[in-house]
C-alpha positions in Angstrom: 70.5 -6.2 16.7 73.7 -4.4 14.9 74.7 -1.3 15.2 73.3 -0.2 11.7 70.0 -1.4 12.6 69.8 0.7 15.7 71.5 3.7 13.6 68.8 3.3 11.1 66.1 2.9 13.7 66.8 6.0 15.2 67.0 7.9 12.0 63.3 6.5 10.8 61.7 7.9 14.3 61.2 4.1 15.6 60.4 3.3 19.5 63.6 1.5 20.3 65.7 0.0 23.2 68.9 1.5 22.3 70.5 2.5 25.8 74.5 2.9 25.6 75.4 0.4 28.2 73.7 -2.3 26.4 75.5 -1.5 23.1 79.3 -1.2 23.2 79.7 0.1 19.7 77.1 3.1 20.2 79.1 3.6 23.5 82.2 4.0 21.4 80.8 6.0 18.7 79.8 8.6 21.4 83.1 8.4 23.2 84.9 9.2 19.7 83.0 12.1 19.1 82.8 13.6 22.5 86.6 13.0 22.3 86.6 15.3 18.9 84.5 18.0 20.4 86.9 18.0 23.4 89.8 18.2 21.4 88.1 21.3 19.4 87.2 23.1 22.4 90.6 22.8 23.7 92.0 24.7 20.6 92.6 28.4 20.1 90.1 30.5 18.4 92.9 31.6 16.2 94.1 28.5 15.0 91.4 28.7 12.2 92.5 25.8 9.6 93.0 23.4 12.1 89.3 23.8 13.8 88.1 23.9 10.4 89.6 20.4 9.8 88.6 18.8 12.8 85.0 20.5 12.5 85.0 18.8 9.1 85.8 15.1 10.7 83.1 15.6 13.8 80.0 16.5 10.9 78.6 14.4 8.3 78.8 17.3 6.1 79.4 21.3 5.7 79.6 24.0 3.1 82.1 26.8 2.7 82.5 29.2 5.5 82.1 27.2 8.5 82.1 28.9 11.8 81.5 27.2 15.1 82.8 29.0 18.4 83.6 27.1 21.4 82.5 25.1 23.3 80.7 23.1 21.1 79.2 19.7 21.9 77.2 16.6 19.7 76.4 13.5 20.0 77.6 11.6 16.8 78.5 14.2 14.7 78.0 12.3 11.7 74.2 13.0 11.2 74.5 16.8 11.3 74.5 18.4 7.8 74.9 22.1 7.4 75.4 24.4 4.2 77.4 27.0 3.2 78.1 30.3 5.5 77.0 28.6 9.1 77.9 30.2 12.2 77.0 28.6 14.9 78.0 30.6 18.7 79.4 29.5 21.7 77.6 26.8 23.8 75.8 25.3 20.8 74.7 21.7 21.3 73.2 19.4 19.2 71.9 15.7 19.9 71.9 14.2 16.7 70.5 11.0 17.1 68.7 11.5 13.9 69.6 13.9 11.2 70.1 17.2 11.9 69.7 19.5 8.3 70.7 23.1 8.4 70.6 25.2 5.3 72.7 28.1 4.1 73.2 31.1 5.9 72.1 29.9 9.0 72.8 31.8 12.2 73.0 30.3 15.5 73.3 32.3 18.6 75.0 31.6 22.0 73.6 28.9 24.4 71.4 26.9 21.6 70.4 23.2 21.6 69.4 21.2 19.1 67.5 18.3 20.2 66.6 15.2 18.0 66.1 12.5 20.9 63.4 12.0 23.3 62.6 9.1 25.8 59.7 7.4 26.9 57.0 8.9 29.6 56.5 5.5 31.4 59.5 5.2 34.0 59.9 2.0 33.6 60.2 2.0 29.4 62.7 5.2 30.2 65.0 3.2 32.7 65.3 0.6 30.5 66.8 2.9 27.7 63.6 2.9 25.3 63.9 6.1 23.0 63.1 7.8 20.1 65.1 10.2 17.4 62.8 12.2 14.8 64.8 14.6 12.6 65.6 18.6 13.0 65.5 20.4 9.7 66.5 24.4 9.6 66.0 26.2 5.9 68.5 28.8 4.3 68.7 32.0 5.8 67.2 31.2 9.4 68.5 33.2 13.0 68.3 31.1 15.9 68.4 33.7 18.7 70.4 33.4 21.7 69.1 30.4 24.2 67.0 29.0 21.7 66.0 25.2 22.1 64.5 23.4 19.4 62.9 20.0 19.8 62.7 16.6 17.8 60.6 16.6 14.8 60.8 20.5 14.2 60.9 22.2 10.9 61.7 25.9 10.5 61.1 27.2 7.3 63.7 29.6 5.5 63.7 32.9 6.1 62.4 32.4 10.0 64.1 34.3 12.9 63.1 32.8 16.2 63.5 35.1 19.2 65.7 34.6 22.1 64.7 32.2 24.7 62.0 30.3 22.4 61.5 26.6 22.7 60.4 25.1 19.7 58.2 22.6 20.3 56.2 22.8 17.0 57.4 23.4 13.1 57.8 27.2 12.2 56.7 28.3 8.3 59.1 30.2 6.5 59.6 34.1 6.3 58.1 34.8 10.3 59.2 36.3 13.4 58.4 33.5 15.9 58.9 33.9 19.6 57.9 32.2 23.0 58.0 29.3 25.0 56.3 27.3 23.2 57.4 29.2 20.2 54.3 30.8 18.2 54.4 32.8 14.9 54.4 36.6 15.9 53.9 38.2 12.5 55.8 37.9 9.0 59.0 39.1 8.2 58.7 42.2 5.3 60.2 44.8 3.6 59.6 47.0 6.2 61.9 45.4 8.4 64.9 46.7 6.5 67.1 49.3 8.2 69.1 51.8 6.9 72.5 50.8 7.3 75.5 53.4 8.4 78.3 53.9 6.3 81.0 56.4 7.2 82.7 57.8 4.1 86.6 57.6 4.6 88.1 60.6 5.9 90.2 62.5 3.2 92.4 65.6 4.4 
């Protein structure tokens, strides 16, 4: 099986034997991405342009106004696609054996993990490297609060909010506040959630 066939099988959600130790090409891709993430995490936060250039080498695609705070880790990188105005806070980890597609105006809080990969429950198969990947999709205008874990195959609808500490085991519809482990819909997000914003006037002596 070629490396292209392995990557395609993972993206398609097939169970397969794909232990990195048995496929040096996969190991090389993982090592290349790990090195790039390491380089990014050693950069100063103020090196905005250099960080942006390196991030765009790591990711499959990214829109305008891309911010990911260090430390950041991903597996391959090229399976990650983010829209305009993306903010990922520190300790963001994305295990992208399948595609991770993130929409516009998405904010991800600190210590969040997006996972596409899972392993066989049978110990013998698991030890032999049997695994499956399923894509993760996050719509536009989504906020994941701190310490959220999103599991394989999950889709989070546009405009939804996932509360701090949640483990998202199944898809969440659009326009809702969802919390808990496992994450469940609490209520819709409505116009009643709009807040008054304090706008101090400039002092004119």
